[in-house]
Structure formats: C-alpha cells, structure tokens
N, C-alpha and C positions, 0 to 999 in steps of 0.2 A: 177750306174751313180748319182751322186749328182743332187738333185732337185734345180731348181733356186728359188727365192723368189715368184714369180709368181705362181709357182706350188705348193709352201708350203702354199700359202694363200688360195688356193683351197681346200688343204687338211685339212687346219683349218675350212675352212667353212662346209666342209663334217663332220668333227668331231663334230662341235657344233649341226649339225642336226642329226647325227646318234647316237652320245652317250650323247651329251647335253640334247637333246630333245627327241631322240628316237621316231621320228614322226611316226604315223602309217599310213597307206594308207587311204586316204579319210579324214584326219584331216585337219583342216585350221591351218595356222600359221600367228601370228601377229609379225611384227618386229617393234621394236623402234629403232631408229637410227638417229645420227647427219647426216644433209645433206652433209657434208663434206665427210662422209663415205659411199656415195652411192655406189661407186664400190664395196666394200666390201659386202654391203647389197644385191647386185644383185648376188654376188656369193653365198651367203646364200639361196637366193630365188631360184636360179638354183639348188642347192643341194636339197632344199626341193621338188622341183617338180620332181627331179629324184626320190626321195624316195616314190613318190606317194601322195605328198600332194594336197589337193582339190583346195586350194586358198591361195595365200600370200597377206596379207593386210599390208600396210606400214603406219607407223606412225613417221613422220619426227619431228626433233627438231634442233634449231640452237642457238649456245651461243650468237652470235651477236644479233640476234632479241630478245633473253632473256634478254640480258642486256639493250637494248633500252626500253624495256617493263618496267624493274624496274625503270628505270631512268626517263621515261616520261609519262607512261600511268596514266589515273585518278587514284586518290587515292582508291576510292572504289572497283577497279577491284581486289584488292588483298585480298577481303573478300569472294570470291566465286570462284568457278571452273566453266568453261562452261559446259552446261549439257551433251553436245555429247562427252566430254572427259570422264566423268563418264560412260556414257552409253556404249561407246566402250569397256572400260576394264570390266564392268559388264557382257556384252554380250559375249565377246571372253572367259572370265574365266568360265562363267556359262555353256557354250556349251563344254567346256574341250579342247579348242583350243590350241596349243602350243604358247608360249610367248618367244621370243628372245628378249633381252633387250641389245643392243650394246652400252655400256656405255664408253664415250669418251669425257669428258669435261674439259674445261680450269679450272684447280684448283682454280685460282683467278678470275674468270670471273665476280663476283659480288663485286670486291673490291671498296669499297667507296660507295656502295648502302646503303640507309637507313636500318638498320637492322630490324626497325619495319615492313617494307613492307616484308622483308623475312620471319620473324615470322609469319605474319598474312597468307601470302600465303602458308606457310607449314602447318599451322593448317586447312585452308580451304582445301587443297589437302587431307591430312591426313583423314579428315571427309568424304569427297566425295569418297575417293577410300577404304573405310573400308570394304566392301564385296570382293572386288579384293583381298585386302590384306590378309584378313582371308583366303580365297580360296588358296591363295599362300602359307601361312604359313602352310596350311594344305595339301599341295601338290595335291589339287583337280584337277590340270592341270599341265602339264609338262612346266616348265620355266627354263630358262637359262640366266645368264648374263656373258657377255664377254666383251672385249675392243679390239680396234684397234686404231694406232695412230692419231691424229690430228696434225696440225701445232702448236697450242698453247700449247697442251700438251706436245709434244715432246720437245719443246723448254723449258719449265719449268723443264723437267726432265733432259735435256742436253743443259744448257744455255750457254755453251761455244762453241756450234757447230752451222753450219749454219743450215737452216730449213730442206734442204734435207738430209742431213747427220744425224741430229737429228731424223727423222722420220725413216731413215733407221735403226739406232740403237735400236730405241724403238721396231720396227717390229722383230728384231733379238731377243731382249729380250722376246717379247711376246710370240713369236713361240717357243723359248726353254722353258719358264715357261709352256707352254701348251703341253709340250713333241711333238710338231709337226715337229722338226727340224731333225729327225733321224728315219728313217725306217717307219713302219706302225704305223700312228698316232692314229688310233683307238684300235689297240692293245696295244701301249704304254700306252693309258689312261686306259685301262682295267686292265693292270699290276699294275699301280699306285693305281687306286681305291681298288684293292684287298689288297694291302700293307696298306692302310688307314682302311680297314675293319679288318685287324689284330689287330690293336691298340683298334678298336671299341668292338671286341669280349672280350679283355682282360679287358677293363675298365667295360663293362657290367658285366661280371664275378665277378669283385670286388665289384660292387653297392656300391659305396662309399656314406658315409653319409655327408661327408665335403671335402673340399679341401683347404689347407692352401698355400698361395702364400707369397714368400718373395724374394727380390733382392736388389742390392745396388742403384737402381734408387730412392727407397723409398716405392716401392709396399710392403705392409705387411697387408694381408687381410684373412678373413676365409670366404669360400663361402659354404653354406649350399645347399644340393642337394635335390629335392622333392622325397618323397617315390615313387616308381614305376617308376622313370626316366630311361631312356636309351640313349646311346651315338649313334651318326650317323656320317657318313663322306663318301665322295666319291659318288657312286651311291646310290640313295634312290628309294623306290617304291612309284609311284603315286596311286592315288585313284583306277585307273583301274589295278594295279598291274604291270604295266610296269615300268622298272627302268629308270631314267633319272639322270643327273648331274647338279644341279642347278647352280653352279659356275665353269666356266672353266677360268683361273686354280683355283685349290683348294689344299691346303696342311693340312686343319683342320679336326679335329673330334671335334664335339660339343654336348652339350646338354643345357638344361635350369636351372639356378639356382633357388632355392627357395626363393619366391619374399621377405619375411621378413627376411632372414636369411643371410645377406652378412654385414660383420662389419670389418672397418678397413680403411686403406688408399691405394687408387689405382693410380699409377702415369704412365702416358702415356710415351712410349719410341719413338714413331713416331708421326709426325704432322698429323692432321686430315683435309682433304679437305671436307668442309661440306657446302652445299648451296653457293657454288662459293666462299668461304672464306677459307683460310689456317688457322688452329688453332694450336698453337705451346706451347709447354711448358706447358702442364696442368695436373691436378691432381684433384681427387674426395676424399672427406671424406664421409664415408658410415656408417650409423647406422641402425640396423634393416632392411637392404635392401635399404633404401632411402638415395639418394645424399643429404647431409646435408650442404656442402660446396663445392665451385669450386673456382679455381685459373688456370689463364692461361696468359703466357706472351704476347700473341698475339691472338685475336679474342675471348676475355673472354666473351664479350656481346652476340655474336653469340652462344656460347656454353651455356651460361645461358638460352638464348632463347629456344635453341633445347631441353633442360632438363625441359622446362616448358610449352611445347605444349599441354600436359595434365597431369593428376595425374600419370599415368603409366610411363610418360617419365623420371622420375626422380627415377625410380626403373630399374631393369636389366632383360633382357630377353634371354642372351646367354652367355655362357662360352666355349670357344673354345680353344684347344689345338694345337699348331704349333710348331714343332721342330725348334730351331734357326739355325741348320745345316740343311737347306732346300734350294732348288734350288733359291728360290726369294730373301731370306735372303742372301744366299751366293754370289748373283749377286752384292751386296753391294749398290744397287740402291734405292733412295727413289723415288718411282713412284707417289706419291701425287694423288693416285687412289686406294680407299679403297680396292677395288676387288683384287689388287696385294699386298698393303702394309698390309693388314689383314693376308694374307698367307705367310708372312716374320715374324710373330710374333704371340705368344700367345695373345688373345684380348678377350674383353667383348664387349657387345652390351647394352646400355640402350634402353628401350621401350618395344615393343611386344615381347613376347616369342615364339620361335617354340615350339609347344605342343609336345615335346618329352616325352611323358608319355604314358606307355602301355594302350592301350584302349581308347586313346584320341578321336578316331574318333566317338565313341559312348557316349561321354560325352558333356554335355551342357557348356557354358561359365561360369556358376556358379560352377559347379563341379570342372572344370579346376583351377578355382581361388581357391577353397578349397584345392586343391593339392598343390597350391603354384605358379601357372603360372601368369605371369603378361600380362596385356593387355594394349595396346596403340595404338595411330595412327602413332607412329613412330618406327624405329628401325635403331640405329645407331651404327656401329662397330668401335671400337678404339684399338689401339695396346700397349700392356704392356709388352711383351716378351723381354728377353735380354739374353746375353751369360752366365749369372750367376743366371738365374731364378731357383728357387727351388719350386717345387709343391710336397706336402705330402697329399696323400689320407688317410682319416680316416674311417675305416671300421664302421658297426653299432655294432661291439664287442670291438671297441676301438683300434684295431690294426693300427698302423702306417705304410703306404706303400709309398716308394718312387715312384712318378710319373714321375717327372722332375729333373734331376741333371745336373747343368751346362747348362741349357737352352734347354735339349734334353730329350726325352723319357728314363726312366730307364728300359725299356723293349721293 
C-alpha cells in the first residue's frame, strides 16, 4: 500500500534520528528549527524519544524576527553574541549530545539589509561558536542537517504556484532526494551510503596529488591535496565510533584541499543563498590557495564580506565531487538552499577545512596547518559542477587518471 505524505514525513523524521544521528539510548538531542516547522520538529522529537533519547531540547528561530532585528536593533547588537547562545552550543557539543539542524530559511530574507550589519554579525557569531564548530568538524558529536518546506522558501523555488501547491511540491522533492518516497527509508539510505563509499574507496586508493578541473563555464583550476588526506562520503564515524550521516540528503564525496595549492579560475554554476541574500553569476581568481579577485553579477558585496570574515575565509576548506547525473541535479530544480544545491553539483567551500587527514584526531591545530589544513570561523559551500565538467587526477608518480568525464564519475 502506498503511504500518504503524512506517513512519509514520519519516515523522514525516523530516518534523521536513526541514520542521520544514530542516537544512542540515554543521549540528549538538541534541535534547531524554524518556528514555522514546529510540526515536523515534534515528529523528530517523538522519533528521538522512541529511540531512547534522554531529553529533547529545542532551539527555535524565525525569519521574520531575524529580519526585524537586522532592520531595527541598536547598531552595537551586531558586534556580539548573547552568552547563553554560545553556552548552549558549547554545553551540548561538549557532552556529545546529538544536534539536528532543520535548515529552511527564506533565501532572500535579508534583502535590503545593511551588508555591514550582516558581516559584523557573522564575525561575532563565528568567533563565539569556535569551540562548537571545531567539535562539529572533528565529528566529536553526531550532527545532521536537513530541510523541510516553509512558505517563503517554497514560493521562492516554485514562484508560479500558490502557497499550498508550492509546499506540496517541495515536500515531494525533499522526500525523493532523501530516498524516503519508496520502500524502507533507512535501508534505502544505507544502500545509497554504500554506493558513496565505493567511490570513496577508489579515490583513497589512487591517493591523488592534484585534481585539475575544467569546463565551458570558465572553471580552469588545479587543486593540490595534502599528504595523508582521505576522502569521505555517506556515513562517517563519530568520536565514539558510531556512524552518522551529517547531511540528509547527500550525494557528495569530499576531502580537503592543500591550503596554499589551488591556482586558477573557479566559476560558480548555481546561485548561492548566503546570509539571507542570493549571490548570482560569481567567480573567483585564486593564486597559491588565496582568493585574489571576486566578481558577482548580484550580491558581490555580500560575497566579498563573506571571504573577509577572517584570514582563512579567503582560502579553501573543502573539495567535493557530485555526479551531474544525480537525483537532485536531474530534478532540474534550483532549490536556493545549499544543502540541496551543493548535492546537485561538484562544489568547493571557502573557509574552515574538515580535517580529512589520517591521524588528525591526534594532531594539534599547528600540526594540521603544517599538513595544509585551513582554519576559519566560516565554511561556505558553492557549486561549480556542470554537464561538461572534466576532472583529472594526478598521482604522485605523475599518472593522469580521468575522475570525471562529462560531469560524471569515470569509475
């Protein structure tokens, strides 16, 4: 019997708790969620308690209130973070609680807001959340990012539909992308994760020294990879050895680039929704790993501010491979939500690096820097993949190996 949408939503919540976080009995769970999505947050809380969760703690957010704050609050408010916000994240991450982020914001909620306020708030938030971010990057606690429709987001994706139809269509696309719309969602996700691991294994066996990207959009860049790096994708193991899936959905396998070893031109192929603003038609010139020039048709100042949060923001922290022929890409939909759009396209991230280096858990920050890892208070993914993307891997022996041909894996 075919399940209705309400039943599939429960399956989705169960997938997030069982596969996304893999909560253990007696573990606490913090959920960050828009108030508009409270019904789905309750489904997640119910699934968590059924899994033996000790306590679910809610952290609510609201686009409308956020916009009002940026427009009307006293100016010095944007130079600091309320201490209880920092303490909350520090406490739950230090104890190893699960963290579920339900990310569903209006992609242009902050249109017309003073960019200086946005930039200063981002810097203050990045500094305050440094411990939380580092624990997250090192997988010291299970965390998962997911999305559900809101009115504003759904209308942005489907502007020609009325509100209810737009939300229904977006729900349909989300459930399909997360493999919840057919059969056993948890098993479907496990099968998908295993396929990602197949690509991970091949890439790790090659142990490439460099990757060379080229496409007709204008990307022509060489990316050095650190000695001792490894690729990851799908499930990953947390500090306690339990597997979890940090992003649902995900189609990527990823590693970190060597901080000072990227050279060339990188051209974005999809808009970037960042800090409540849509950035479109942008590109970077990169020399010795550092972004030296930026151009954007729309939102250029927001982008310039984003790469100026700190020194590390103008360097790169992630390189991710995503087949052009993948479910989210094949949907033909621009989601204006990085969680989905990054999984329709090969992408990079400027800012903090995931420490995908063997033995990183026993290395200091200085040791990781010596290996080529980048450190920053930010981490922003942007999309560069295309149907004609070519990626060539260069081994330490100088052998050239096709990795991507016509936008898809060559193996």
